[in-house]
Each structure stands twice: as C-alpha cells, then as structure tokens.
KELO-348929 format. One line per field, with one value per residue (C-alpha): x, y, z negated. Coordinates in Angstrom, 1 decimal, padded with zeros to 4 digits, always signed. Layout:
N
east <- X  ...
north <- Y  ...
up <- Z  ...
END
This chain:
199
east <- +029.3  +027.6  +026.1  +024.2  +022.4  +021.0  +019.1  +017.1  +018.3  +017.3  +017.2  +019.4  +019.8  +023.0  +023.7  +026.7  +027.9  +030.7  +033.0  +034.0  +033.5  +033.4  +032.5  +032.5  +035.7  +037.5  +037.8  +038.1  +038.5  +037.9  +037.0  +033.7  +031.3  +027.8  +026.1  +025.2  +024.4  +021.1  +020.7  +021.5  +019.4  +019.1  +021.3  +020.8  +022.5  +022.4  +023.4  +023.1  +024.6  +027.4  +026.1  +022.5  +023.6  +025.6  +023.0  +019.9  +021.3  +022.5  +019.1  +017.3  +019.8  +019.4  +015.6  +015.5  +017.7  +015.6  +012.4  +014.1  +015.2  +011.8  +009.7  +012.0  +011.5  +013.2  +011.3  +010.5  +012.1  +008.8  +008.2  +011.8  +011.2  +007.8  +009.4  +012.2  +009.7  +007.7  +010.7  +011.7  +008.2  +008.1  +011.5  +010.4  +008.0  +010.5  +014.2  +014.5  +017.3  +018.7  +019.1  +018.1  +017.9  +017.9  +016.8  +017.5  +016.5  +015.8  +012.8  +012.4  +008.8  +009.0  +012.5  +014.6  +013.2  +014.5  +012.8  +013.5  +013.0  +013.9  +014.5  +010.8  +009.7  +008.5  +008.5  +008.4  +009.2  +011.5  +013.5  +016.3  +017.0  +019.7  +020.4  +023.0  +024.6  +025.8  +022.2  +021.7  +024.2  +023.5  +019.7  +020.3  +022.7  +020.2  +017.3  +019.3  +020.8  +018.7  +016.2  +014.4  +016.0  +019.6  +022.3  +024.7  +027.5  +025.3  +024.2  +027.8  +028.8  +026.0  +027.2  +030.7  +029.3  +027.5  +030.7  +032.7  +030.0  +030.0  +033.8  +033.8  +031.0  +030.7  +033.0  +033.9  +033.6  +034.1  +037.1  +036.1  +033.0  +031.8  +029.4  +027.3  +024.9  +022.0  +020.5  +019.3  +022.7  +022.6  +024.0  +027.7  +030.3  +031.0  +033.8  +035.5  +036.2  +039.1  +041.0  +042.6  +043.9  +043.6  +046.9
north <- -038.6  -036.4  -033.0  -030.6  -027.5  -024.2  -021.1  -018.3  -014.7  -011.3  -011.9  -015.0  -018.6  -020.2  -023.9  -025.5  -029.1  -031.3  -032.4  -035.9  -039.0  -041.9  -045.5  -047.6  -046.6  -045.2  -041.6  -041.7  -037.9  -034.7  -032.4  -033.9  -031.0  -032.1  -028.8  -028.8  -025.7  -026.8  -023.8  -020.1  -019.4  -022.8  -024.9  -028.6  -029.7  -033.5  -036.1  -039.8  -042.8  -041.6  -043.4  -042.3  -038.8  -038.5  -040.2  -038.6  -035.0  -035.2  -036.7  -033.7  -031.2  -032.5  -032.6  -029.0  -027.9  -029.9  -028.2  -024.8  -025.7  -027.1  -024.2  -021.3  -020.4  -021.9  -023.8  -021.8  -023.0  -024.4  -026.3  -027.7  -028.9  -030.5  -032.2  -033.5  -034.8  -036.5  -038.3  -039.5  -040.7  -042.6  -044.2  -045.0  -047.7  -049.1  -048.6  -046.0  -043.4  -042.9  -039.1  -036.2  -032.8  -029.1  -027.2  -023.5  -020.9  -017.3  -016.3  -012.7  -012.3  -014.5  -014.0  -016.7  -020.0  -023.3  -026.7  -029.8  -033.1  -036.3  -039.8  -040.9  -037.8  -035.5  -031.9  -028.8  -025.2  -024.1  -021.2  -023.4  -027.1  -029.8  -033.4  -035.9  -036.5  -032.8  -031.7  -032.4  -029.6  -027.3  -027.3  -026.5  -023.6  -022.3  -022.5  -020.3  -017.8  -017.8  -014.9  -013.9  -011.2  -012.0  -010.3  -012.4  -011.7  -012.7  -015.9  -016.9  -016.2  -018.6  -021.2  -020.9  -021.4  -024.5  -025.8  -025.1  -026.9  -029.9  -030.1  -029.9  -032.2  -034.9  -037.9  -038.4  -034.8  -034.0  -031.7  -029.6  -027.7  -025.8  -022.8  -021.7  -018.8  -018.1  -014.6  -012.2  -012.3  -016.1  -019.3  -019.3  -020.8  -018.5  -020.2  -023.3  -024.0  -026.4  -028.0  -030.6  -029.8  -032.4  -034.0
up <- -026.8  -024.3  -024.9  -022.6  -024.0  -022.7  -023.7  -022.1  -022.6  -021.3  -017.6  -017.5  -018.5  -019.9  -019.7  -021.3  -021.1  -022.2  -019.3  -020.5  -018.3  -020.8  -020.8  -023.9  -025.8  -022.7  -021.6  -017.8  -017.3  -019.2  -016.4  -015.1  -014.3  -015.4  -014.5  -010.8  -008.9  -007.3  -005.0  -005.1  -008.2  -010.0  -012.3  -013.2  -016.5  -016.8  -019.3  -019.0  -017.2  -014.8  -011.7  -012.3  -013.1  -009.8  -007.6  -009.0  -009.1  -005.5  -004.4  -006.1  -004.7  -001.1  -001.3  -002.6  +000.3  +002.8  +001.5  +002.1  +005.6  +006.6  +005.1  +005.2  +001.5  -001.6  -004.2  -007.4  -010.6  -011.8  -008.5  -008.6  -012.2  -011.2  -008.2  -010.4  -013.0  -010.2  -008.8  -012.3  -013.0  -009.7  -010.4  -013.9  -012.6  -010.1  -010.8  -013.6  -013.8  -017.3  -017.0  -019.2  -017.5  -018.3  -015.2  -015.3  -012.7  -011.9  -009.8  -008.6  -009.7  -012.9  -014.2  -016.0  -017.0  -018.5  -018.2  -020.3  -018.5  -020.2  -018.9  -019.2  -017.1  -019.9  -018.7  -020.9  -020.3  -023.3  -024.5  -025.7  -025.4  -025.8  -025.0  -026.4  -029.7  -029.8  -029.6  -033.4  -034.1  -031.1  -031.8  -035.5  -034.6  -032.0  -034.5  -036.8  -034.4  -031.3  -030.6  -027.5  -025.4  -026.2  -024.2  -022.2  -024.6  -027.6  -025.8  -024.9  -028.5  -029.6  -027.1  -028.6  -032.1  -030.9  -029.3  -032.5  -034.6  -032.3  -032.3  -036.1  -037.0  -034.3  -035.0  -031.3  -030.2  -026.5  -026.1  -023.1  -022.1  -019.0  -019.3  -016.3  -015.9  -013.6  -013.3  -010.6  -009.0  -008.6  -010.2  -011.1  -013.3  -016.3  -018.3  -019.4  -023.1  -023.1  -026.0  -023.7  -020.2  -017.5  -016.5
END
C-alpha cells in the first residue's frame, strides 16, 4: 500500500514516502527509501513497481548528471520534469514503466517547485500532490490544512498529520515513512517516522 506525497512551502518543498517494499501479501523490507536525491537541488519521490521504480529513477538520475557534465550547468526543475515526462511517454509506446513521480526542486531564480508525473506521462506543476492508496487521506488532509507560504515547521506538522491519518485509516498501512526537503541549501533527508524498526 504505497504512498508518496509532497507540498510546496515558503522557499522549500517537502516530499514524504512510505518505506515498505512489498509484493503481494509479503513485506520484504521496511526501510526502502523511495525518495531519490536527483542532484544537489532536486528530489524524486516515486511509487510503482519495485523494478520499474529502481531502473527508471536511476536512468533519470544518470541522464540529469550526464547533461550537467556535458553542458556545465544543471537542468532546471522544469527541464528535469519535462525530460522525465518525455522518457515516460517514449517508453509508454514500447515497454512502459509503471511509476508515478513527484519531482521537487529549487531553482535560484524561480524558487521551489513541485511536478506531478503519472505513469501515462501526464505532467502538471502543483502546490501539493500525492500518489498511492494513502493519497486519499493525504490529499484530504492537505486540502483542509495546506496554505501557500507555509513555514517548514508547519509543513512538517502537516506531513505528520497525513502520516497519522494514513496509519489510522488505511487497512494495510505502511509503518515507516521518510521525509526529505529541498530548499536553497540543497536536497537533504529531514527525518524518518518509524513505528517498526528494521531487524
């Protein structure tokens, strides 16, 4: 029961994701990080099939790095989102990847931004977004409590409310979540919310 959600605040973007690696009725691990640091100022929160998720995110990450090495400048967040959408659209007609993506970034001139890219290559710039079964609860909580210009502490408090709602309402709720932030200082891990520790 995957869940990835994110929101834009005042000068930052927060992305949170469950950390469960599951297949059918089995939980393989509960510390799978599904929010990739794409480059110094970008995050990629991904839900979907485990193999597609790992292969596609690494492919995007390596191509974003390749662009920076070849040209000497990094892709903007919008350019990275459009590149990701283009690769998903191309694959859709050949060998599709079943991945849903929230791409967050911070650009010096533009500020923070969050892009929603689903498995059929739909791209939207959003202030808040979510994927997975937990999105039903996360989106309703964000609709009620989100406002533009949130401080980091308010945004993390809202993320915690979303996590609590998912844990309360979802039948097979993921126990652990990771929270990452991107702002002018770069992309970084912010916190883990664990109810089950890994053995």
